[in-house]
N, C-alpha and C positions, 0 to 999 in steps of 0.2 A: 467254555468253548473258545477256541481261537479262530478268528476269521481267516478264511482261505482266499485263494486267488479269485474264485467266482464271487465271493462276498464283496471283495474290494472292487471287482468289476461292477457289481450291483450298486455300490456306493457311487461310483462314477455315473452310472445310468441315472440314478435318482437326482444327483446334482445337475446333470445335463437337462433333465426335465424341468427342474426348478429354474434354470436359467432361460427357459423359454416361457415368458410370462403369459402367453395365451394358451399354453398347454394345460389341460385340466385332467386330474386323475379320474373324473367321472367318465371321460371319453377315451381313456387309455388304461387298459387292464394292467399292463406292466407297471405303469406309474402308480396305479392304485395299490397294487400288491406291495411295491417297495415302500410307499408312504406308510402303509399299515405296519410294515416291519420296522420302519423308523420310529413309529410311535410305541411299539410294543417290545422291541428287542433292544435292551440297553446297550449291548455290545455294538450292534449295528448303528444305533443312535450315536454313540460316542465316536465311532469311526467317521460318520458323516460330519459331525460337529468339528472333529479335528481337521479334516480336509478343508472344510469351509473356513476354519480359522486361519489356516495357512494361506487361503486366498483372500484374507481380509473380508470375509463374508460372515453373516450370522443369520440364524433362522428367526424371523419375526413372528411367524405363525405357521402351523401345520394342520390344515383342515381341508375343507371342500375345495379350496383354491389351490391345494397342493402345498408345497413348501414355498412360503413367501420369504424372500431373502432381502436383507439390508446389507449395504456395502459401506465399509469404512472409506473415508475420503481417499486413502492411498491405494485402494483396491483397483485393479485394472478393470473391474466390472462396475465401478462406480459410474453413475450417470454423469456425464460431462455436458455442460451447456453447449459446447461445440458439437455435440452429437446431433443437435437439432438442425433441421435443414435451414440453410440461408443465415446461419449465425457465424459471422466472420470477423466481427470487430468487438472491441471492449464494450461499446455502447449497446450492441446487440445482446451481449451476454448479460449486461446489467438489466436490460428490459426483460429478458427471459427469467432471470432470477426474481425480479420484482413481481412479475405476473404469476409465476409459480407459487410464490408465497401468498399472493393475493387470493388465488383460487382456494388454497388451504384455509386461509383466514375467513374467507366468505362463507364456506360451508361448515367449518369447524371453529367458530369464534371463541369457544370456551373449552377448557380441558375436558369437561365431561362429555363433550360432543364426540370425542374420539372413541368413547365407549358405546356410543349410540349407533347401531348398525342400520338405521333407516336409510332408504335409498335417497340420494341427493342428485339434483340436476342443476346444471348451470348453463347459461347461454353466453355467447360471445358478448352480446350487448350488456348483459348483467355485470359481467366482470369488467368490461370497459367502463361502465358508469361507476362501479365501485372504486376502481383505481383513480378515475378522473375526479371523483368527489374527494378522495383522500389527498390528491394533489392540490385541489382547491383549498382544502382546509389547511394544509401545510403552508401554502402561500400566504394565507390570512393569519397564520399564527403570530401572536405578538412577539414571541420569542422563538428564534430558530430552533427546531428540534433536531438535534444531532445524535446519531447513534454512534456507538464505538466503531462500528463498521462505516467508515466515511463514504463508502461507495453508495450507501442508501440515498443520500441527497442527490448525488449525480444521477442515480437511477430514476428517481421520481421526477427530477427536472427534465431529464431526457424524454421520459414518457409525456410529461406535460407539454412539451413542444410538438408532439405529434398530433395530427388531426385525425379524429375518428373516422371521418368520411372521405379522406383523401384517396383518389384513384389516379393511376398513371394516365397521363394524357398523350403518350406517344409510345412507339415501339410495340413489340409483341404483346406486352401486358396492358395495352391501352384499354381503359375502361375497367380495369381490375384494381383491387387493392394493391398498394405498393408498400415497401418497407417504411415509407413516410407516414403510414397510417397506423394508429394504435390498434385498431381492430385487426389489422393484418397480423400483429404480433400475438394478440390474444388467441386468435384462431390458430396460429402456428403452434403455440404451446398446447392447446387442447387437442389438436389433431395428432401431435407427437405423443400425447398421453394415450390416445387410441392405439397407436402403434406399439406402445409399451404395455398394453393390457391394463391400463389404469382407468380407462374411460371408454365409452362407446357412444356413437351417434344415437340420438333419440329424436328423429324427425317428427314423430307423432306428438312431441311436446312443444314443438315450435321450431322456427328456423335457427339453424346453427346452435342447437341445444344438445347437450351431452349428459349422459348418465355417468356419474362417477362410481367406479366399481370398488368393491371391498378392498381390493389390493391397494387402491389409492388411500383409503382410510387408514390402513395399517401403516403404510409407508409415510404418510403425512404426519402421523403421530410421532414418528422418530425425529422430525425436524421442528417440532412445535416450539422448541426453546429458541429458535432463531429470532434475533432482535427485530428484523423486518416483519416477520410473521406476527410477533407480539404486538407491534405498533398497529398493524393493519387489523388484527383481531380485535384490539381495543376499539378501533373505529367502528368495526362491524357491530360490536356490542353496544355502541353508543356511549362508551366510556372514553372521554377525551382527556382523562388524567394521564400525563406523560408516564410511559412505562419505564422500568428500570433501564438505565443506559441512555435515556433521552434527556 
């Protein structure tokens, strides 16, 4: 069978659903039907894969969450650190990259953890303490730990200079966290993950606590080889042996 115009239109509809991370096939009958066809109809499956490949996207999972997509770095759909609110400088981007890797390392410190679908929660304070402790250990290290990505040292030193409890003392934001506070940046990243369908607020678990969603586990597994992640994951495991590249 050769796919017709309606079939190709359906390919576009399915990809459009996949690009809306909060849309679920369980709540959308059209999405559910097209997802089923993707899983069962080889010709339709191949058409979806080909279009995604042209967009530098790939399917990471196809299940209850719908099509979970991963983007190659060059894709126009790739997450960019500048997509986060209030990220306007190199230092801001370094902070966001460090905190994003820290969240993944904190909840998935070992490769096998990416295959474990237990629910995970994190709070702003937990991630702040985890990164703060990593910074303290790096400062006390007898030998500087250098990653091939030299921006890592700039990132953790920038984080280390921030105060976890700093609040603005003037202007409209008086009394609130400011960009000079490390907790401001941790909360910024976690709230952005909520917007991306990677996490949800879990106020019943404590203040500023977030449940990490299955989509995050799938996507975090794709970046597990990142050198910053590897170093932070080793800290989380209690393994202080330098990782490859340090």
